[in-house]
C-alpha positions, 0 to 999 in steps of 0.5 A: 966410172960411167953414169948409170942409165936413170929409169923413172918407173911410174906403176899403181901396185897390183897383181902383175904390174907389180912383178914386172917392175920386181923383175925388171929392178932385178934383172937389169944390169945394176952396173949400167941401170939406176931405177927410180920407182913411184909407186902408186899407192902408200903401201911399202909392204912386199915390194922386194925391189933392189937396185931401187929409190922408192916413193910412195904416193897414192894415185888411186886406181880410178881417175879423179880429176882434181886429186890427180891433178895435186898428185901430178904436181907431186909426182913432176917434182920427184921427176925435176929432182931426180932427173931421169934419162927416161920415164917408164910407165906400167898400166893404164893410170901410170901410163897417163902420168908417165906421158904428162910427166915426159911432156912437161919435164921434157923426158922420153917416155915409154909406156907399157900398157899391161892390157889397155884400159877401155878393154876393162868394161862393157859400158859404152860411155866408159869404153869410149872415154877410155879410148878417146883418152888414149887417142889423145895422149897419142899426140905427147911424145913417146913410145910403147913397150907392148908386153905382148905381141897381141898387144903391140898390134892393137896399139897399131891398128886400133890406136893407130900408133906407128910402127916405129913408135911400138916395140915388145918385150914380153912379159918374163919370169925366171926359172921356178925352182927347189918346189919338190919338197915344199907342202901347201897349208890346204887340203886338196884333192888329188886331182884338180884342174886350177886358175889364178885370177881374182874374180872381175870383169877381166877374169870372167870367173862366172864363165868358168863356173859355168864350164865346171857345171858342164864339166860335172855332168861328164866327171862328177869328181872334177874340182877347181881350184881358183887362187888370187881371190881376195884383194879387189875381187868386185864379182866375188858375190856374184861367183859365190852365188853361182857356185851356190846355184849350180851345187858346185860347193863340193867342186870348187876350192876359193882361195885368197892370199897365198904365198908365191910358193903356194901357188906354185906348188899348187899349179905344179900338182895340178892337172891342167891350168885354165883362164877365161879372161876377157883380155890380157896384157901377157898374164904372168900367172899362164907364163907361170904354168908354162915353167911349171909345166902345165897343158892349158885351156885359155879363152881366145884374147890378147895375151893368152893367144902369145902363150898357147901354140893351139894343139901343141902345149894347149887350147885356145877356145872362143870366149864364152863358148861353154860346149868348147872349153868342156870338151877341151878340159875334157880331153887333156884330162881323159888323155894322159898321152896328149896332155904330157905332151903338151906340157913338155911343149909348154915348158919348152915354150917358156924356156925359148921365150919367157925365161927373164934370164935369157930376154932382158938383154932385149929391154936393156936394148930397148932402153940403150939404144932408143932413148939413151942421150948421145 
């Protein structure tokens, strides 16, 4: 029996990153691949990983030098014990640790940013610091596995990675089925639009509330359902204050923790899906909206623009253009024929490009062709 190709994944549990790990460990060929997972928190619940050995370590989301040095040596001991064929880092923090591990353990390294860290702040000093770290770590031997084409372009054009060091494997999910008989436990109006995203700098929910305020001037019955409000929502109070200020309490429903099935049912029953994010890697929530046959109105930023063919399955709007965003939403709400056509196109785009059962072989080929020891 041939030895399995062993991959050490390093990541901080949360959102799309944990979804990515679950899908990779589930859909890669279990006869060819073995996965070792360094989970960046000490939480084991809901990981749901198969074909995997899990180590729980508390990296923390932010950089804490002395604490991180201690944790790094713990991860190095695990790496030397497991002797992986490849280290695959996910997210900014996972990428830093993985690149250093690869260097000290003399092991090939692959990094999936899932949106670069320097995009995550408006603070010029922090932005410059995060960018500097990315540039410094570029000298270590590793390659980039972008989660979208726009992330690949950013790695090459802004961070100056050579093209032969950057690959792309788009985030993808499996078909969403068996929801027809399932019900949610929440009372929602018959007609509503929806979004998934925690109130944070990245998701820019304040902009979404500004858009809703303008839509209400044309459609007083408009209702917005925002899911994912809860875990790590630093801008929640700001969002709530804006909702109150604009007298939108009856037009907005904020939902905290939900089962995946509940989220899918809410998205499926909505009129359309929107996102006002400032940046993305390749957002799983939008891929899920494609799979659930939703027309989209999204900001024209990294990740989002890889999922919308403008004027075909949705619209892309320049960041913070409230008037244009409002007009695009109203157009799709009032034009059933166009919205229905966009919905069909969304599902076709998902099926062609973002169904992991069809695309996982691309990742397997990258793992084996680029990193397998001959």
